[in-house]
Every structure is written in C-alpha cells, then in structure tokens.
C-alpha positions as CSV (number, residue, x, y, z in Angstrom):
1,X,74.2,-133.5,10.6
2,X,71.0,-134.8,12.1
3,X,68.9,-133.1,9.5
4,X,71.1,-134.5,6.7
5,X,70.9,-138.1,8.0
6,X,67.2,-137.8,8.3
7,X,66.8,-136.7,4.7
8,X,69.0,-139.5,3.3
9,X,66.9,-142.2,5.0
10,X,63.7,-141.0,3.3
11,X,62.4,-142.8,0.3
12,X,63.6,-141.2,-3.0
13,X,60.2,-139.9,-4.0
14,X,59.9,-137.9,-0.7
15,X,63.5,-136.6,-0.7
16,X,62.8,-133.4,-2.7
17,X,59.7,-132.6,-0.7
18,X,61.4,-133.1,2.6
19,X,64.3,-130.9,1.6
20,X,62.0,-128.1,0.5
21,X,60.1,-128.3,3.8
22,X,63.3,-128.1,5.9
23,X,64.5,-125.2,3.7
24,X,61.1,-123.5,4.2
25,X,61.3,-123.9,8.0
26,X,64.8,-122.3,8.0
27,X,63.6,-119.4,5.9
28,X,60.3,-118.7,7.7
29,X,60.4,-115.5,9.7
30,X,60.0,-115.6,13.5
31,X,56.5,-114.6,14.7
32,X,56.7,-111.0,15.8
33,X,55.5,-110.4,19.4
34,X,52.9,-107.7,19.9
35,X,54.1,-104.3,21.1
36,X,52.9,-103.8,24.7
37,X,51.8,-100.5,26.1
38,X,50.5,-99.6,29.5
39,X,47.7,-97.1,30.5
40,X,47.2,-95.7,33.9
41,X,43.8,-94.4,35.0
42,X,41.5,-93.5,37.9
43,X,38.1,-94.0,36.4
44,X,35.1,-94.6,38.6
45,X,33.8,-98.2,38.9
46,X,31.3,-97.9,36.0
47,X,33.5,-96.0,33.6
48,X,36.3,-98.4,34.4
49,X,34.2,-101.3,33.3
50,X,33.3,-99.6,30.1
51,X,37.0,-98.8,29.4
52,X,38.1,-102.3,30.2
53,X,35.6,-103.7,27.8
54,X,36.9,-101.4,25.0
55,X,40.5,-102.4,25.7
56,X,39.6,-106.1,25.7
57,X,38.0,-105.6,22.3
58,X,41.0,-103.7,21.0
59,X,43.3,-106.5,22.1
60,X,41.0,-109.0,20.4
61,X,40.6,-107.1,17.1
62,X,44.3,-107.1,16.3
63,X,47.6,-108.7,17.3
64,X,50.1,-105.9,16.8
65,X,49.5,-104.1,20.0
66,X,48.6,-105.3,23.5
67,X,47.2,-102.8,26.0
68,X,47.5,-103.4,29.7
69,X,45.8,-101.3,32.4
70,X,46.7,-100.1,35.8
71,X,43.9,-98.7,38.0
72,X,44.3,-96.2,40.8
73,X,41.8,-94.9,43.4
74,X,42.3,-91.2,42.5
75,X,44.0,-88.9,40.1
76,X,46.2,-87.7,43.0
77,X,47.4,-91.3,43.4
78,X,48.1,-91.5,39.7
79,X,50.1,-88.2,39.8
80,X,52.1,-89.4,42.8
81,X,53.0,-92.6,41.2
82,X,53.9,-91.0,37.9
83,X,56.3,-88.5,39.5
84,X,58.1,-91.5,41.1
85,X,58.2,-93.7,38.0
86,X,58.2,-91.2,35.1
87,X,61.7,-91.7,34.0
88,X,62.1,-95.4,34.8
89,X,61.3,-98.6,33.0
90,X,57.9,-98.9,34.9
91,X,56.5,-95.6,33.5
92,X,53.2,-96.0,31.5
93,X,52.7,-94.9,27.9
94,X,49.5,-93.1,28.6
95,X,48.3,-91.6,31.9
96,X,45.1,-90.0,33.0
97,X,45.8,-86.6,34.5
98,X,43.9,-83.4,35.5
99,X,45.7,-80.4,33.9
100,X,44.6,-78.2,36.9
101,X,43.8,-75.4,34.5
102,X,47.5,-75.2,33.4
103,X,47.8,-77.6,30.5
104,X,50.9,-75.8,29.2
105,X,52.6,-76.5,32.6
106,X,51.8,-80.2,32.4
107,X,53.0,-80.4,28.8
108,X,56.3,-78.7,29.7
109,X,57.2,-81.5,32.1
110,X,60.3,-83.5,30.9
111,X,58.4,-86.8,31.0
112,X,55.4,-85.6,28.9
113,X,55.1,-85.6,25.1
114,X,52.4,-83.1,23.9
115,X,49.7,-85.0,22.0
116,X,50.0,-82.9,18.9
117,X,53.7,-83.9,18.7
118,X,52.9,-87.6,19.0
119,X,50.0,-87.4,16.5
120,X,52.1,-85.4,14.0
121,X,54.5,-88.3,13.8
122,X,51.8,-91.0,13.9
123,X,48.6,-89.4,12.7
124,X,45.1,-90.5,13.5
125,X,43.1,-90.8,10.3
126,X,39.7,-89.3,9.6
127,X,39.0,-87.7,12.9
128,X,37.4,-84.3,13.8
129,X,37.6,-83.5,17.5
130,X,34.3,-82.5,19.0
131,X,35.5,-79.7,21.3
132,X,36.2,-76.5,19.5
133,X,39.9,-75.5,19.1
134,X,38.9,-72.3,20.9
135,X,38.1,-74.2,24.0
136,X,41.1,-74.2,26.3
137,X,40.6,-77.7,27.7
138,X,43.7,-79.9,27.0
139,X,45.1,-77.3,24.5
140,X,47.9,-74.7,24.6
141,X,47.5,-71.0,23.9
142,X,47.8,-71.6,20.1
143,X,45.0,-74.3,20.1
144,X,47.4,-77.2,19.8
145,X,46.1,-80.4,21.4
146,X,48.2,-81.3,24.4
147,X,46.3,-84.4,25.6
148,X,43.7,-86.9,24.4
149,X,40.4,-85.3,25.6
150,X,38.8,-88.6,26.5
151,X,37.4,-87.8,30.0
152,X,36.2,-84.2,29.3
153,X,33.1,-83.4,31.3
154,X,30.8,-80.6,32.4
155,X,29.0,-80.0,35.7
156,X,25.3,-80.6,35.4
157,X,22.2,-80.9,37.6
158,X,20.8,-84.4,37.8
159,X,17.2,-84.7,39.1
160,X,15.1,-87.6,40.2
161,X,11.8,-87.2,38.3
162,X,9.9,-89.6,40.6
163,X,10.9,-87.4,43.6
164,X,9.5,-84.3,41.8
165,X,6.3,-86.2,41.0
166,X,5.9,-87.4,44.6
167,X,6.3,-83.8,45.8
168,X,3.6,-82.7,43.4
169,X,5.9,-80.4,41.3
170,X,4.8,-79.6,37.8
171,X,6.7,-79.8,35.5
172,X,8.9,-82.5,37.0
173,X,12.1,-80.6,36.2
174,X,14.2,-78.2,38.3
175,X,14.0,-74.5,37.9
176,X,17.1,-72.9,36.2
177,X,17.1,-69.9,38.5
178,X,18.6,-70.3,42.0
179,X,15.5,-68.6,43.5
180,X,13.1,-70.8,41.7
181,X,15.1,-73.9,42.6
182,X,15.0,-72.9,46.3
183,X,11.2,-73.0,46.3
184,X,11.2,-76.4,44.7
185,X,13.8,-77.7,47.2
186,X,11.5,-76.6,50.1
187,X,8.6,-78.5,48.5
188,X,10.8,-81.6,48.0
189,X,12.0,-81.4,51.6
190,X,8.4,-81.3,52.8
191,X,7.1,-84.0,50.5
192,X,9.3,-87.1,50.4
193,X,12.9,-85.9,50.2
194,X,13.4,-84.6,53.8
195,X,16.8,-86.2,54.2
196,X,18.4,-85.0,51.0
197,X,16.7,-82.4,48.7
198,X,20.0,-81.4,47.1
199,X,23.6,-82.6,47.4
200,X,26.8,-81.8,45.4
201,X,30.4,-83.0,45.1
202,X,31.3,-79.9,43.0
203,X,31.8,-77.3,45.7
204,X,34.3,-75.1,44.0
205,X,32.8,-75.6,40.5
206,X,29.3,-74.8,41.6
207,X,30.0,-71.9,43.9
208,X,33.0,-70.2,42.3
209,X,34.2,-71.3,38.9
210,X,30.9,-71.8,37.1
211,X,29.0,-69.2,39.1
212,X,31.1,-67.0,36.8
213,X,30.7,-68.9,33.5
214,X,27.0,-69.7,33.8
215,X,26.3,-66.1,34.7
216,X,28.4,-64.9,31.7
217,X,31.0,-63.3,34.0
218,X,34.8,-63.5,34.1
219,X,36.1,-65.8,36.8
220,X,39.4,-63.9,37.1
221,X,40.9,-60.7,35.8
222,X,43.3,-60.7,32.7
223,X,40.7,-62.3,30.5
224,X,40.4,-65.3,32.7
225,X,44.2,-65.6,32.7
226,X,44.3,-66.7,29.0
227,X,47.1,-65.3,26.9
228,X,48.4,-63.2,29.8
229,X,51.9,-63.1,31.3
230,X,50.9,-61.7,34.7
231,X,48.9,-63.6,37.3
232,X,45.2,-62.9,37.4
233,X,43.1,-62.0,40.4
234,X,39.8,-63.6,41.4
235,X,36.8,-61.4,40.9
236,X,34.7,-62.2,43.9
237,X,32.1,-59.4,43.7
238,X,28.7,-58.9,45.3
239,X,27.3,-61.8,43.2
240,X,29.6,-64.2,45.0
241,X,28.7,-62.8,48.4
242,X,25.0,-63.1,47.8
243,X,25.3,-66.6,46.3
244,X,27.5,-68.0,49.1
245,X,25.2,-66.4,51.7
246,X,22.3,-68.2,50.0
247,X,24.1,-71.5,50.0
248,X,24.9,-71.1,53.7
249,X,21.2,-70.6,54.4
250,X,20.4,-73.7,52.4
251,X,22.7,-75.8,54.5
252,X,21.4,-74.3,57.7
253,X,17.8,-75.0,56.7
254,X,18.7,-78.5,55.4
255,X,17.4,-78.1,51.9
256,X,21.0,-78.8,50.8
257,X,23.0,-81.3,52.7
258,X,26.6,-80.5,53.4
259,X,28.7,-81.2,50.3
260,X,30.3,-84.6,50.1
261,X,33.4,-85.4,48.1
262,X,34.5,-88.5,46.3
263,X,31.7,-90.9,45.3
264,X,29.4,-90.4,48.3
265,X,27.2,-87.7,46.9
266,X,26.7,-89.5,43.6
267,X,26.0,-92.8,45.4
268,X,23.2,-91.1,47.4
269,X,21.6,-90.0,44.2
270,X,22.0,-93.4,42.6
271,X,20.3,-94.9,45.7
272,X,17.4,-92.5,45.2
273,X,18.0,-90.8,48.5
274,X,18.7,-87.4,47.1
275,X,16.3,-85.6,44.8
276,X,18.9,-83.3,43.1
277,X,22.6,-83.8,42.5
278,X,25.0,-81.2,41.0
279,X,27.9,-83.3,39.8
280,X,30.1,-84.3,36.8
281,X,28.3,-85.4,33.6
282,X,30.7,-88.4,33.8
283,X,28.3,-90.0,36.2
284,X,25.5,-90.2,33.6
285,X,26.4,-93.6,32.2
286,X,26.4,-95.0,35.8
287,X,23.0,-93.6,36.6
288,X,21.5,-95.0,33.3
289,X,22.5,-98.5,34.5
290,X,20.8,-98.1,37.9
291,X,17.5,-99.9,37.9
292,X,14.4,-98.0,39.0
293,X,16.3,-94.6,38.9
294,X,14.2,-92.3,36.8
295,X,16.2,-89.1,36.2
296,X,16.9,-86.3,33.9
297,X,19.7,-83.8,33.3
298,X,19.6,-80.0,33.4
299,X,22.0,-77.2,33.3
300,X,23.4,-75.4,36.3
301,X,21.2,-72.7,37.9
302,X,21.9,-69.0,37.2
303,X,20.8,-65.5,38.4
304,X,18.4,-63.7,36.0
305,X,19.4,-60.5,37.7
306,X,22.9,-61.0,36.4
307,X,22.4,-62.4,32.9
308,X,19.3,-62.7,30.7
309,X,20.2,-66.3,29.7
310,X,22.6,-68.8,31.2
311,X,26.0,-69.3,29.8
312,X,27.8,-72.6,29.4
313,X,30.0,-74.1,32.2
314,X,33.7,-74.5,31.7
315,X,34.8,-77.9,30.3
316,X,36.7,-79.8,33.0
317,X,37.6,-83.4,33.7
318,X,40.8,-85.1,32.7
319,X,42.6,-86.5,29.7
320,X,45.2,-89.1,28.6
321,X,48.7,-87.7,28.4
322,X,51.5,-89.4,26.5
323,X,54.6,-90.1,28.5
324,X,58.0,-89.1,26.9
325,X,60.9,-91.5,26.6
326,X,59.1,-94.6,25.4
327,X,60.5,-96.6,22.5
328,X,59.5,-95.6,19.0
329,X,57.5,-98.7,18.4
330,X,55.6,-98.1,21.7
331,X,54.8,-94.5,20.6
332,X,53.5,-95.8,17.3
333,X,51.4,-98.5,19.2
334,X,50.1,-95.8,21.5
335,X,48.9,-93.7,18.6
336,X,47.3,-96.8,17.0
337,X,45.4,-97.4,20.2
338,X,44.2,-93.8,20.4
339,X,43.2,-94.0,16.8
340,X,41.1,-97.0,17.5
341,X,39.4,-95.3,20.4
342,X,38.6,-92.3,18.1
343,X,36.9,-94.5,15.5
344,X,33.2,-93.4,15.3
345,X,31.7,-96.6,16.7
346,X,34.1,-96.8,19.6
347,X,34.0,-93.0,20.4
348,X,30.1,-93.1,20.3
349,X,30.1,-96.0,22.7
350,X,32.3,-94.2,25.1
351,X,30.2,-91.0,25.0
352,X,26.9,-92.9,25.4
353,X,28.0,-95.2,28.1
354,X,29.8,-92.7,30.3
355,X,28.5,-89.2,30.0
356,X,31.9,-87.6,29.1
357,X,31.6,-85.2,26.2
358,X,31.9,-86.6,22.7
359,X,35.5,-87.2,21.6
360,X,34.7,-86.6,18.0
361,X,32.0,-85.1,15.8
362,X,31.2,-88.6,14.5
363,X,30.6,-89.8,18.1
364,X,28.0,-87.2,18.5
365,X,26.4,-87.6,15.0
366,X,26.1,-91.4,15.5
367,X,24.2,-90.9,18.7
368,X,20.5,-91.2,17.8
369,X,17.5,-89.4,19.4
370,X,16.4,-92.5,21.3
371,X,19.5,-92.1,23.5
372,X,18.4,-88.7,24.7
373,X,14.7,-89.5,25.0
374,X,14.7,-89.6,28.8
375,X,17.7,-87.5,29.7
376,X,16.1,-84.1,29.9
377,X,18.3,-81.3,28.5
378,X,21.4,-83.4,28.0
379,X,21.4,-83.1,24.2
380,X,21.3,-79.3,23.9
381,X,23.7,-79.1,26.9
382,X,26.2,-81.1,24.9
383,X,25.6,-79.6,21.4
384,X,26.9,-76.2,22.3
385,X,30.4,-77.5,22.9
386,X,31.1,-78.2,19.2
387,X,30.9,-74.5,18.6
388,X,33.4,-71.8,19.4
389,X,32.9,-70.6,23.0
390,X,32.8,-67.0,24.1
391,X,35.7,-65.5,25.9
392,X,33.7,-65.9,29.1
393,X,33.2,-69.7,28.7
394,X,36.2,-71.1,26.9
395,X,38.2,-71.8,30.2
396,X,40.7,-70.1,32.4
397,X,44.4,-70.3,33.2
398,X,45.7,-70.0,36.8
399,X,49.1,-71.0,38.0
400,X,49.2,-73.5,40.9
401,X,45.4,-73.9,40.6
402,X,45.5,-77.4,42.1
403,X,46.7,-75.8,45.4
404,X,44.3,-72.9,45.0
405,X,41.3,-75.2,44.4
406,X,42.1,-77.3,47.4
407,X,42.3,-74.2,49.5
408,X,39.0,-72.9,48.0
409,X,37.3,-76.2,48.8
410,X,38.4,-76.1,52.4
411,X,37.4,-72.5,52.9
412,X,34.0,-73.0,51.2
413,X,33.3,-76.0,53.5
414,X,34.1,-73.9,56.5
415,X,31.7,-71.2,55.3
416,X,28.9,-73.7,54.6
417,X,29.3,-75.0,58.1
418,X,28.7,-71.5,59.4
419,X,32.3,-71.0,60.6
420,X,33.0,-68.0,58.4
421,X,30.8,-65.3,56.9
422,X,30.7,-65.2,53.1
423,X,32.3,-61.7,52.8
424,X,35.2,-62.7,55.0
425,X,35.8,-66.1,53.4
426,X,35.8,-64.7,49.8
427,X,38.1,-61.8,50.6
428,X,40.6,-63.8,52.5
429,X,40.5,-66.7,50.0
430,X,41.2,-64.3,47.1
431,X,44.2,-62.9,48.9
432,X,45.5,-66.4,49.8
433,X,45.1,-67.5,46.2
434,X,47.2,-64.6,45.0
435,X,50.0,-65.8,47.3
436,X,49.7,-69.4,46.1
437,X,50.1,-68.2,42.5
438,X,53.5,-66.8,43.4
439,X,54.9,-70.1,44.7
440,X,57.3,-72.2,42.6
C-alpha cells in the first residue's frame, strides 16, 4: 500500500519511470555471499607471512570465495585439534598434515577426502605437478595424489660462506664426503666458529633415513616397504654403526653441537653463529631475507666407500589434506583456492620465497637463473625431483612411523650424548621399531 500511494503522488511524467524502478528493485537478485573456507596450518614465521600474503591476494582477486586461516605452533597441535573437531561444524576445509610415511593411512581416515577424488570432481586446469608420480610423497601405491604437495621439502646442507672465508677454506663450500667435511669443521672450529661449526635439527633424517637414500641403499627391507603387505625391517648395517660412531665423536670433540629441535638450530644459523646447518630446505626463504647472511646450499654428505656418487634424499615435509563432510559449495571453493595457488605466478612465488619444492613444472620453469645465483647447488638439487626417482630414493612406507621416528629421535639423542654405544643403540632401536609396527 505504501508503494502504491507513493507512486500515485508522483507527477504523471515520472509515473512510468518510478513504476519500472520499483519493479526492477523487486526483481533484482539478492547479492550472493562469498563461500567461506578455513585452512589450518603450522608454518614457520617466515613461511606463514608468505602464505598469508597469498591468501590476502586471493581474497582480493575475487569475491566468490573467502579463505580464513588458523595458525598452530606445530603439526602435532594441528593433528590433535583435527581429531577433536574433524566431524564437527568447526572442522577446516584444508589442513596441513605430515603423512608420517603412511599417506594411505591418512587418506583412509573417515574425515579425509583424498585429493584426487576432490580434484576429479572439481578439476584444476592446466597444471603439471612437479614431483614425479613415481615419488611416494603424498601419493598412494597407484600414484594417485592424496594431498596437495604444497610444503614438500628435502634436507639440505646450508653453509655460511663468510665463515668459510674467515677460516681460510678454499673453495668456500663444504665437502660432500663425511670425512672431507670433518676436516673442514675442525678448521672452522679453530678459526672463527668455535661455538658452532655444525648443527642440525634433522637427527633421524640425517643419521638414519637419508644415510640410506644418499648412499643409494635401502632404508628398510621389502623394497623400503612400498607395495608390500608385510612389515619391513630396518637395515642398520655396518655403515650405520660407523656413521653413528663418527657423529658421537663429532659431538664429543665439539665440531658438531648437540642437535636442537624446533626452530633453535635454524635460528642459530640465521644469527650467523653456526657455520653449517643440516635442515629442511623450507628454511631457505627465511635465510634469504636475513640481512648480512651470506650462505649457500649443498647436498647432504655421503660415503664414497659405499657409493660412487651421492643419491637424492627422500622428499619429506607436509601437505594440505582435504577434510571430508564439508558442503558441496565449500568443496568447490576449496578446489578453486588450490587452483589459484597452482597458477604459475603464484606457485613460482611460493617456491622462490619459501624453499619448498616447486608445486608445478611451471613454477620451476618461471624461476630465472638470477634466483639461483648465490644459492650454491640449490638448482641442481631441485631439478632431479621432476624426474622419476630410483627405487632407492622414491620414499618408504612404514606403519606407525610417527611413533617409530619419535623413538629413533630419543635413542639417537642418547647415543650422541654418549649414553649408549652405536651398536647397542641401532640394534635395540631396530627391535623396538618392529614392535611398534605391530601396534594398532
């Protein structure tokens, strides 16, 4: 009634226009709200900033999807919260998880949707993943993608080139053999790096997992546990005994400080206190932003007595997993966000600013030579992962590996403190690992 009276009071020449305007208002569709999705992660401070900037850009570029983030202090904290909230209304759409060398087990959880299932329904256009399908990271036994491999990394050796120059070492790069590196560490300790010639936060990766891969050896029996129905056994032979004995002597002689977990070891390298750091490549972007830190990247050391040339470390890290049970429009929005992250420009930015392996082939191809100019061997270390790996380097599968790795870490730390001989530690740890595999 109010609308009709308003129209009748208008001058005759405006009557038709007013009526059409009111009709148009009635017929106009309501403005659709953006579909909201939530992403949980536990990125370090630098990589968190990079990711947040990308998300802000995504939210600005379009109005159909809005991404919100929730940050955790660790992947363990993410896992604990996910288990509690997985089937409730507070569950995320994407979550950063470590697959603990059992991606099929993660994918089989009732609250996880395998990535290849999500992307079959809502495809990402024009992408070619960088990591070979033969690489076991975030893939099932058939090579199907189970998670979005956004935080894939490899262990590398970072070295402070100024520390090498100060010590009078020429060239200013670390030796790739363990014996050669030992001599350099002694020189570094005696010439400017007394408090920290070498440190690592990759105790199990450096001394067990990739001692096998880099020396082109199997880590476990049964073809590294891939494609096998029975549990494998750990192959801790004389190479492991000699290596761990060497590491114990390094700690005792203080050319390697006792391993430090979390961010402490990387922070000491960033502060130019440590000359060499063995850590995740995912720290590379952080180090590039540190003023006055002149560093390079090299591959892990190997034993020439065991292999003529070093092999490639296992790909590790974490990935984004899709959570099951979200509304269809949210799944579609999730795929749209992942597709945006996979766009060449965005994927190249993520690779260059973090140090995680390239997400796509375009991300690698768009990265120019200038980026690699002062990063030592980083380019050839990355390039090999676009090719099919050997059976020794593609990865491994071990049931309950999260528990096993925690046990390995504790036992290695005890050995490095001199509390247990290498032979005893390796034998008993292998036996204990076998028992942990049997647990439900």
